[in-house]
C-alpha positions in Angstrom: 31.7 15.5 3.8 34.9 17.6 4.0 36.9 14.4 3.9 35.3 13.4 0.6 36.0 16.9 -0.8 39.7 16.5 0.2 39.9 13.1 -1.5 38.3 14.5 -4.7 40.7 17.5 -4.6 43.7 15.1 -4.4 42.3 13.0 -7.2 42.0 16.1 -9.4 45.6 17.1 -8.7 46.8 13.6 -9.4 45.0 13.6 -12.8 46.5 17.0 -13.6 43.1 18.7 -13.5 42.4 22.1 -12.0 41.0 22.2 -8.5 37.3 22.7 -8.0 36.3 25.3 -7.4 39.1 26.9 -9.3 41.7 29.0 -7.5 41.4 32.1 -9.7 38.5 34.5 -8.9 37.1 34.5 -12.4 37.1 30.8 -12.9 35.8 30.2 -9.4 32.9 32.6 -10.1 32.2 30.7 -13.3 32.2 27.4 -11.4 29.6 28.6 -9.0 27.6 30.2 -11.8 27.4 26.8 -13.5 26.0 25.3 -10.4 23.1 27.7 -10.8 22.8 27.0 -14.5 22.6 23.3 -13.7 19.6 23.9 -11.5 18.0 26.7 -13.5 18.1 25.1 -16.9 15.7 22.2 -16.1 13.4 24.7 -14.2 13.3 26.8 -17.4 11.2 24.0 -18.9 8.5 24.2 -16.3 6.5 27.0 -18.1 6.5 24.8 -21.3 5.4 21.8 -19.4 2.7 23.7 -17.6 1.4 25.2 -20.8 1.4 21.8 -22.6 -0.5 20.0 -19.9 -3.0 22.8 -19.0 -3.9 23.6 -22.6 -3.8 19.9 -23.5 -2.3 20.7 -26.8 1.1 20.0 -28.3 0.4 22.2 -31.3 3.5 24.1 -32.4 5.9 21.7 -30.6 8.1 19.5 -32.7 8.3 15.9 -31.4 11.6 15.4 -33.3 13.2 18.4 -31.5 12.2 17.2 -28.1 13.2 13.6 -28.7 16.6 14.8 -29.9 16.9 16.9 -26.7 16.3 13.7 -24.7 18.9 11.8 -26.6 21.5 14.6 -26.3 20.9 14.8 -22.6 21.4 11.0 -22.3 24.7 11.4 -24.1 25.8 14.3 -21.9 24.8 12.3 -18.8 26.8 9.3 -20.1 29.7 11.7 -20.6 29.4 12.8 -17.0 29.5 9.1 -15.9 32.5 8.3 -18.0 34.4 11.4 -16.7 33.2 10.9 -13.2 31.7 14.4 -13.2 28.5 14.2 -11.1 27.6 17.9 -11.8 27.3 17.1 -15.6 25.6 13.9 -14.9 22.8 15.2 -12.6 22.2 18.4 -14.5 21.6 16.4 -17.7 19.6 13.7 -16.0 17.2 16.4 -14.8 17.1 18.0 -18.2 16.4 14.6 -19.8 13.6 14.0 -17.3 11.9 17.3 -18.0 12.4 16.9 -21.8 10.9 13.5 -21.6 7.8 14.9 -19.8 7.4 17.3 -22.8 7.7 14.4 -25.2 5.1 12.4 -23.3 2.8 15.4 -23.3 3.2 15.9 -27.1 2.4 12.2 -27.6 -0.7 12.4 -25.4 -2.1 15.6 -26.9 
C-alpha cells in the first residue's frame, strides 16, 4: 500500500501536480475534508430515497432534475477516469447510483 502511494506521489511530481495530500496545512485540511464530502454527499440522499420508497409517492420530485443529476455524475465520473483521479470517479459513481435510485422510484410511483 505504501509503495503504491510512493509511485503515485512520484507520478504527481513528474506531471507538475501538487502532492496529495498537499504540503500546506490549509490545503491538506481541505484535501481531507473533501474525502468526507465524497462520502457524505451520497449519504445525504438517503432521507430522500427513504421518503420516496416509504411514502410510495414521487409527488413534488422533478424527473428531469434527477435525470440531469445522473447525467452530470456520469460526466464527472468520466472526468475522473480521464484524469486518473479515483476520488472524483468513486464519489460521482456513488452519487450517480443514489440519484438513479431516486429516478427509478419516481418512475415507479
